[in-house]
C-alpha positions as CSV (number, residue, x, y, z in Angstrom):
1,M,-3.0,32.0,-36.5
2,T,-3.4,28.5,-38.0
3,D,-6.0,26.0,-36.9
4,Q,-3.1,23.7,-35.8
5,L,-1.8,26.4,-33.4
6,Q,-5.2,27.2,-32.1
7,K,-5.6,23.6,-31.0
8,K,-2.6,23.8,-28.7
9,T,-3.7,23.3,-25.1
10,K,-0.4,23.6,-23.2
11,V,-0.3,26.5,-20.7
12,W,3.3,27.0,-21.7
13,S,2.9,26.8,-25.5
14,G,3.0,30.5,-26.3
15,R,6.7,30.3,-26.8
16,F,6.4,27.5,-29.5
17,S,5.5,27.8,-33.1
18,E,4.8,24.1,-33.6
19,P,2.6,21.8,-31.4
20,I,4.3,19.1,-29.5
21,S,4.3,15.7,-31.2
22,E,2.0,13.0,-29.9
23,K,5.0,10.7,-29.2
24,V,6.7,13.4,-27.1
25,Q,3.4,14.1,-25.3
26,E,3.1,10.5,-24.3
27,Y,6.7,10.2,-23.4
28,T,6.8,13.3,-21.2
29,A,3.4,13.1,-19.5
30,S,3.3,12.0,-15.9
31,I,-0.5,12.0,-15.3
32,G,-0.5,8.2,-15.5
33,F,1.1,8.0,-12.1
34,D,1.3,11.5,-10.5
35,K,-2.5,11.7,-10.2
36,K,-1.9,9.8,-6.9
37,L,-0.9,13.3,-5.6
38,A,-4.2,14.9,-6.6
39,L,-5.7,15.5,-3.2
40,F,-2.4,16.7,-1.8
41,D,-2.1,19.1,-4.8
42,I,-5.6,20.4,-3.9
43,Q,-4.6,20.8,-0.2
44,G,-1.5,22.8,-1.2
45,S,-3.5,24.9,-3.7
46,K,-6.0,25.8,-1.0
47,A,-3.3,27.0,1.3
48,H,-1.6,28.9,-1.5
49,A,-4.8,30.6,-2.5
50,E,-5.5,31.6,1.1
51,M,-2.1,33.2,1.3
52,L,-2.7,35.0,-2.0
53,E,-5.9,36.5,-0.6
54,K,-4.1,37.4,2.7
55,V,-1.4,39.4,0.8
56,G,-4.0,41.1,-1.4
57,I,-3.3,39.3,-4.7
58,L,-6.8,37.6,-4.7
59,S,-10.0,39.1,-3.5
60,N,-12.1,37.4,-0.9
61,E,-14.7,36.6,-3.5
62,E,-12.1,35.0,-5.8
63,L,-10.7,33.0,-2.9
64,N,-14.1,31.6,-2.1
65,K,-14.7,30.6,-5.7
66,I,-11.4,28.9,-5.8
67,L,-11.9,27.0,-2.6
68,D,-15.4,25.9,-3.7
69,G,-14.0,24.8,-7.1
70,L,-11.2,22.8,-5.5
71,N,-13.6,21.1,-3.1
72,R,-15.8,20.1,-6.0
73,I,-12.7,18.7,-7.9
74,A,-11.6,16.8,-4.8
75,Q,-15.1,15.2,-4.7
76,E,-14.9,14.3,-8.3
77,I,-11.6,12.6,-7.8
78,K,-12.8,10.7,-4.7
79,E,-15.8,9.5,-6.7
80,N,-13.6,8.6,-9.7
81,K,-15.5,11.0,-11.9
82,F,-12.6,13.3,-12.8
83,N,-11.7,13.3,-16.4
84,W,-7.9,13.1,-16.5
85,K,-6.4,14.3,-19.8
86,I,-2.9,13.2,-21.0
87,E,-2.6,16.4,-23.1
88,L,-2.5,18.4,-19.9
89,E,0.6,16.4,-18.9
90,D,0.4,16.2,-15.1
91,V,-1.8,16.4,-12.0
92,H,-1.2,20.1,-11.6
93,L,-2.4,21.3,-15.0
94,N,-5.3,18.9,-15.0
95,I,-6.6,20.3,-11.8
96,E,-5.9,23.9,-12.8
97,A,-7.7,23.4,-16.1
98,R,-10.7,21.9,-14.4
99,L,-10.8,24.7,-11.9
100,T,-10.8,27.3,-14.6
101,E,-13.5,25.4,-16.4
102,L,-15.6,25.5,-13.3
103,I,-15.1,29.0,-12.0
104,G,-13.6,31.0,-14.9
105,E,-11.0,33.7,-14.5
106,P,-10.2,33.2,-10.8
107,G,-9.0,29.7,-11.7
108,E,-6.3,31.2,-13.9
109,K,-5.0,33.3,-11.0
110,I,-4.2,30.4,-8.7
111,H,-0.8,29.8,-10.2
112,T,0.4,33.3,-9.3
113,A,3.7,33.3,-7.3
114,R,4.3,29.6,-7.8
115,S,5.7,27.1,-10.3
116,R,5.1,23.5,-11.0
117,N,8.6,23.0,-9.7
118,D,7.8,24.1,-6.1
119,Q,4.3,22.8,-6.4
120,V,5.3,19.2,-7.1
121,A,8.0,19.3,-4.4
122,T,5.3,20.4,-2.0
123,D,2.8,17.7,-3.1
124,M,5.4,15.0,-2.8
125,R,6.3,16.1,0.8
126,L,2.6,16.3,1.8
127,W,1.9,12.8,0.3
128,L,5.0,11.3,1.8
129,R,4.4,12.8,5.3
130,S,0.9,11.2,5.2
131,E,2.3,7.8,4.2
132,I,5.0,8.0,6.8
133,D,2.4,8.4,9.5
134,I,0.5,5.3,8.2
135,I,3.8,3.3,8.0
136,A,4.8,4.3,11.5
137,G,1.5,2.7,12.8
138,L,2.1,-0.4,10.8
139,I,5.6,-0.8,12.3
140,Q,4.1,-0.5,15.7
141,S,1.6,-3.2,14.9
142,L,4.4,-5.5,13.8
143,E,6.4,-4.7,16.9
144,K,3.3,-5.6,18.9
145,S,3.0,-9.0,17.2
146,I,6.7,-9.7,17.9
147,L,6.3,-8.7,21.5
148,S,3.4,-11.0,21.9
149,Q,5.5,-14.0,20.6
150,A,8.5,-13.0,22.7
151,E,6.3,-12.8,25.9
152,Q,4.8,-16.2,25.3
153,H,8.2,-17.7,24.8
154,S,10.4,-15.8,27.2
155,N,11.6,-19.1,28.7
156,S,11.3,-21.4,25.6
157,L,14.7,-22.9,25.1
158,M,16.2,-22.9,21.6
159,A,19.7,-23.2,20.1
160,G,21.2,-19.9,19.1
161,L,23.2,-20.1,15.8
162,T,26.3,-18.6,14.4
163,H,27.4,-19.5,10.9
164,L,24.1,-21.5,10.9
165,Q,25.9,-23.8,13.3
166,T,24.5,-24.6,16.8
167,A,26.2,-22.2,19.1
168,Q,24.7,-21.5,22.6
169,P,21.4,-21.9,24.4
170,I,19.0,-18.9,24.1
171,T,15.3,-18.5,24.3
172,F,12.9,-18.0,21.5
173,G,11.7,-14.9,23.2
174,H,15.2,-13.4,23.1
175,H,15.5,-14.3,19.5
176,M,12.3,-12.5,18.6
177,M,13.3,-9.5,20.6
178,A,16.4,-9.1,18.4
179,Y,13.9,-8.5,15.5
180,H,11.9,-6.2,17.6
181,D,14.9,-4.1,18.2
182,M,15.7,-4.0,14.5
183,F,12.2,-2.7,13.7
184,A,12.4,-0.3,16.7
185,R,15.4,1.3,15.0
186,D,13.4,1.4,11.7
187,Y,10.6,3.3,13.6
188,D,13.1,5.8,15.0
189,R,14.7,6.2,11.6
190,L,11.3,6.9,10.1
191,L,10.4,9.6,12.6
192,E,13.8,11.2,12.2
193,L,13.4,11.5,8.4
194,R,9.8,12.8,8.8
195,K,11.3,16.0,10.3
196,R,13.3,16.5,7.1
197,V,10.3,15.7,4.9
198,N,8.1,18.2,6.8
199,C,9.6,21.3,5.3
200,L,7.9,23.7,2.8
201,P,9.3,24.3,-0.7
202,L,6.3,26.3,-1.9
203,G,7.2,29.9,-2.5
204,S,10.4,29.1,-4.2
205,A,8.6,29.2,-7.6
206,A,10.7,27.9,-10.5
207,L,14.1,28.4,-8.8
208,A,14.6,32.0,-7.8
209,G,11.6,32.8,-5.6
210,T,9.0,35.3,-6.7
211,G,8.7,39.1,-6.9
212,F,5.3,39.0,-5.2
213,K,5.2,39.8,-1.5
214,I,4.2,36.3,-0.3
215,D,3.9,34.9,3.2
216,R,5.6,31.4,3.1
217,E,5.3,31.0,6.9
218,F,1.5,31.4,6.6
219,V,1.4,28.6,4.1
220,A,3.7,26.4,6.1
221,K,1.5,26.8,9.2
222,K,-1.6,26.0,7.1
223,L,-0.1,22.8,5.8
224,G,1.4,21.7,9.0
225,F,5.0,22.1,7.9
226,E,7.6,22.7,10.6
227,K,9.7,25.2,8.6
228,V,10.2,26.6,5.2
229,I,13.1,25.6,3.1
230,D,15.6,28.5,3.1
231,N,17.2,28.3,-0.4
232,S,14.9,28.4,-3.4
233,L,17.3,26.5,-5.7
234,D,17.6,23.7,-3.2
235,A,13.9,23.7,-2.4
236,V,12.8,22.8,-6.0
237,S,15.7,20.4,-6.9
238,D,16.2,18.6,-3.6
239,R,15.2,14.9,-3.5
240,D,17.2,14.0,-0.4
241,F,13.9,13.3,1.4
242,V,13.0,10.7,-1.3
243,L,16.4,9.1,-1.0
244,E,16.3,9.1,2.8
245,F,12.9,7.4,2.7
246,L,14.0,4.8,0.2
247,N,17.1,4.1,2.3
248,F,14.8,3.6,5.3
249,S,12.6,1.3,3.1
250,A,15.5,-0.8,1.9
251,I,16.8,-1.3,5.5
252,L,13.3,-2.1,6.8
253,M,12.8,-4.7,4.0
254,I,16.2,-6.2,4.7
255,H,15.1,-6.8,8.3
256,I,11.8,-8.3,6.9
257,S,13.9,-10.5,4.6
258,R,16.1,-11.8,7.4
259,L,13.0,-12.7,9.4
260,S,11.4,-14.2,6.4
261,E,14.5,-16.4,5.8
262,E,14.3,-17.7,9.4
263,I,10.5,-18.3,9.2
264,I,11.1,-20.3,6.0
265,M,13.7,-22.4,7.7
266,W,11.8,-22.8,10.9
267,A,8.7,-23.9,9.1
268,S,10.6,-26.6,7.1
269,D,10.5,-30.3,8.0
270,N,14.3,-30.0,8.7
271,F,13.6,-27.7,11.6
272,G,9.9,-28.0,12.5
273,Y,10.2,-25.1,14.9
274,I,7.0,-23.3,13.9
275,D,3.7,-23.9,12.1
276,I,2.4,-21.2,9.8
277,P,-1.4,-21.0,9.6
278,D,-2.8,-22.2,6.2
279,E,-4.1,-18.8,5.3
280,F,-0.5,-17.6,4.9
281,C,0.6,-20.5,2.8
282,T,-0.1,-22.2,-0.5
283,G,0.1,-25.7,-1.8
284,S,1.9,-27.3,-4.8
285,S,0.3,-28.0,-8.1
286,I,1.9,-31.4,-8.2
287,M,2.8,-32.4,-4.7
288,P,-0.3,-32.8,-2.5
289,Q,1.7,-32.8,0.8
290,K,3.3,-29.4,0.3
291,K,2.6,-26.4,2.5
292,N,4.7,-23.5,1.1
293,P,5.5,-20.4,3.2
294,D,4.7,-18.1,0.2
295,V,4.2,-14.9,2.2
296,A,7.7,-15.1,3.8
297,E,9.2,-16.1,0.4
298,L,7.5,-13.3,-1.5
299,A,8.5,-10.7,1.2
300,R,12.1,-11.9,0.9
301,G,11.8,-11.4,-2.9
302,K,10.2,-8.0,-2.6
303,T,13.2,-6.8,-0.7
304,G,14.9,-6.6,-4.1
305,R,12.3,-4.0,-5.2
306,A,13.0,-1.8,-2.3
307,I,16.8,-1.9,-2.7
308,G,16.4,-1.4,-6.5
309,N,14.2,1.7,-6.0
310,L,16.9,3.2,-3.7
311,I,19.6,2.6,-6.3
312,N,17.3,4.0,-9.0
313,I,17.0,7.4,-7.3
314,L,20.6,7.5,-6.3
315,V,21.6,7.1,-9.9
316,L,18.8,9.6,-11.0
317,M,20.2,12.3,-8.7
318,K,24.0,11.8,-9.1
319,G,24.6,14.0,-12.1
320,Q,21.9,16.7,-11.9
321,P,23.0,20.4,-12.0
322,L,20.9,22.9,-10.2
323,A,18.0,23.6,-10.3
324,Y,15.0,21.5,-11.3
325,N,15.4,19.0,-14.2
326,K,12.8,16.9,-16.0
327,D,14.8,13.8,-14.7
328,N,13.0,14.4,-11.4
329,Q,9.7,13.3,-12.9
330,E,11.2,9.8,-12.5
331,D,11.3,10.1,-8.7
332,K,7.7,9.2,-8.2
333,E,7.1,5.7,-9.4
334,P,10.0,4.2,-7.4
335,I,8.8,5.8,-4.2
336,F,5.2,5.0,-4.9
337,D,6.2,1.4,-5.4
338,S,8.3,1.2,-2.2
339,V,5.5,2.7,-0.1
340,K,3.0,0.2,-1.4
341,T,5.5,-2.7,-0.9
342,I,6.3,-1.9,2.7
343,K,2.8,-1.1,3.7
344,D,1.5,-4.4,2.3
345,T,4.4,-6.3,3.7
346,L,4.1,-4.9,7.2
347,D,0.4,-5.4,7.3
348,I,0.5,-9.1,6.3
349,F,3.6,-9.8,8.4
350,S,1.9,-8.5,11.6
351,A,-1.0,-10.8,11.0
352,M,1.1,-13.8,10.2
353,L,3.5,-13.4,13.2
354,R,0.6,-13.1,15.6
355,S,-0.8,-16.5,14.6
356,I,2.4,-18.5,14.2
357,K,2.5,-21.6,16.5
358,V,5.8,-22.5,18.1
359,N,6.8,-26.1,18.7
360,K,8.8,-26.0,22.0
361,A,9.9,-29.6,21.8
362,N,11.5,-29.2,18.4
363,L,13.2,-26.0,19.5
364,K,15.2,-28.1,22.0
365,K,16.1,-30.9,19.6
366,P,19.6,-29.5,18.7
367,F,20.6,-29.8,22.3
368,D,20.4,-33.6,22.0
369,R,23.3,-33.6,19.5
370,S,25.4,-30.6,20.3
371,Y,27.7,-29.0,22.8
372,T,26.0,-25.7,23.3
373,T,27.2,-25.2,26.9
374,A,30.9,-25.5,26.0
375,T,31.3,-21.8,26.5
376,D,29.7,-22.1,29.9
377,L,32.3,-24.7,30.8
378,A,35.1,-22.4,29.7
379,D,33.6,-19.6,31.8
380,Y,33.4,-21.9,34.7
381,L,37.1,-22.7,34.5
382,V,37.9,-19.0,34.2
383,A,35.9,-18.3,37.3
384,K,38.2,-20.8,39.1
385,Q,41.3,-18.8,38.1
386,T,42.1,-20.4,34.8
387,T,43.1,-18.1,32.0
388,F,40.5,-18.0,29.2
389,R,43.0,-19.3,26.6
390,E,43.9,-22.2,28.8
391,A,40.2,-22.8,29.6
392,H,39.4,-22.7,25.8
393,E,42.0,-25.4,25.1
394,I,40.8,-27.6,28.0
395,V,37.2,-27.5,26.8
396,S,38.2,-28.1,23.2
397,K,39.8,-31.3,24.3
398,I,36.7,-32.2,26.4
399,V,34.4,-31.7,23.4
400,T,36.7,-33.8,21.2
401,F,36.6,-36.6,23.8
402,A,32.7,-36.3,24.0
403,E,32.4,-36.5,20.2
404,K,34.5,-39.6,20.0
405,K,32.5,-41.3,22.8
406,N,29.2,-40.0,21.2
407,I,28.0,-38.5,24.5
408,L,27.0,-35.0,25.6
409,L,28.9,-32.9,28.0
410,Q,26.5,-33.4,30.9
411,D,26.9,-37.2,30.5
412,I,30.7,-37.1,31.1
413,P,31.5,-38.5,34.6
414,L,33.1,-36.2,37.1
415,K,36.2,-38.4,37.3
416,T,36.7,-38.0,33.6
417,F,36.3,-34.2,33.9
418,E,38.9,-34.2,36.6
419,E,41.4,-35.8,34.2
420,F,41.2,-32.7,32.0
421,S,41.3,-30.2,34.9
422,E,41.6,-30.6,38.7
423,K,39.6,-27.4,39.0
424,I,36.4,-29.1,37.7
425,E,34.2,-30.1,40.7
426,E,30.7,-31.4,41.3
427,D,29.1,-28.0,40.7
428,V,30.1,-28.2,37.0
429,F,26.8,-30.0,36.2
430,E,24.8,-27.0,37.2
431,I,26.2,-25.0,34.3
432,L,26.2,-27.8,31.8
433,D,22.4,-27.7,31.9
434,C,20.8,-25.5,29.2
435,E,18.3,-24.0,31.6
436,G,21.1,-23.0,34.0
437,S,23.0,-21.6,31.0
438,I,20.3,-19.1,30.0
439,K,19.5,-18.1,33.6
440,S,23.1,-17.2,34.2
441,R,23.0,-14.6,31.4
442,S,21.0,-12.2,33.5
443,H,22.6,-8.9,32.6
444,V,21.0,-6.2,30.4
445,G,20.6,-7.6,26.9
446,G,21.2,-11.2,28.1
447,T,19.0,-14.2,27.2
448,S,17.7,-15.1,30.6
449,P,13.9,-15.2,30.9
450,D,13.9,-12.3,33.4
451,Q,15.9,-10.1,31.1
452,V,13.7,-11.0,28.1
453,L,10.7,-9.9,30.1
454,N,12.4,-6.7,31.2
455,A,13.2,-6.0,27.5
456,I,9.6,-6.6,26.6
457,K,8.4,-4.3,29.4
458,T,10.7,-1.5,28.3
459,A,9.6,-1.9,24.6
460,K,6.0,-1.7,25.6
461,L,6.5,1.4,27.6
462,K,8.3,3.1,24.7
463,W,5.5,1.9,22.4
464,Q,2.8,3.3,24.6
465,A,4.7,6.6,24.9
466,C,4.8,6.8,21.1
467,L,1.0,6.2,20.9
468,K,0.4,9.0,23.4
469,H,2.7,11.3,21.4
């Protein structure tokens, strides 16, 4: 055997007569990013070793050596003392090589009845499950911040918009609860996908299972998985759980982006609805007066990353035959990036939303130059036995008249109203008032202060139930 061949360090190199080139080694190695999975790889290896001892493949002495060695490696990793080697390709081989270095022959037995294919799929699911639990807590924190603002402003009048045009009176609390409900759906979506993440691939080996009499249910119970994945081919090649999480991430960030856009508008001089604390803003290098809402702007920009990561993996998976392919090494960096992006964003958004100050006077300013109760006037006529289409036409003419006279609806004299419809009476002025308008919308989901408070109460009860669960 040549010196060159003796220098080969790959565990799979027995089949090859020439060593891998340095360029190929660098191109195919994943250790630069998959070492993030190290502690989960050790967690999975411990459960696997315990199962091997249970079925008689490892002795109790060998198991104890393996567990002690893995604990030592975990400590080295936590203390940043572990020597990662690119020539060992990935997190799995680095840990196995170090284990063998520490305890000798038992370390070479740990890979019995498994493959890196089912090992990495298990690691990814363990890691993602852990991150999902953290993210769920961050969403709840964001919901809490939104509920706080909604409660403070359950009766703070503002103009609701459609097409960015002043539409109807609502409350700021009602507006904030719309975002709460978006994030509540995100939370539910996250918990639903967690169930599909929490399934065990280990035991599927490379693709066909193993000839050893293993106990997959034992491993699943040890690792807290709800079930084992039935089909070994599917278990090692499936990345639906990654796609599903990235889809969740993209939708969540779209909701963040929509809220960011409104925060940016509301904080501008043109609106003046809110004031963002200085700690969440930056200044201009040339304009001393500027206070830029950089957190909201950057979150809006980072949404593109989350969407891009989803598209990345959709394209990655679309043409893969069964079973595992090296393409799937590319699944990690996008999901690592999305997890970091949404965790950072949720954390800073919760803090920012809690401390935003709302200018109630500026919220009302659009009412001074708009006809937001026109729909209320139409509904008023319908209640007096006018068809809606006829009422719509009458009110359109009234609004046109008011625009020409440069007056608001509530400033039109009753006699003038009567010229447009004999059904309009003195009580019309009650519904032309914005306060009266929002109070009239007292059904479930409406913008009346009472309904906003009911929605907040319901949301808090659900949130508290989730915390207990």
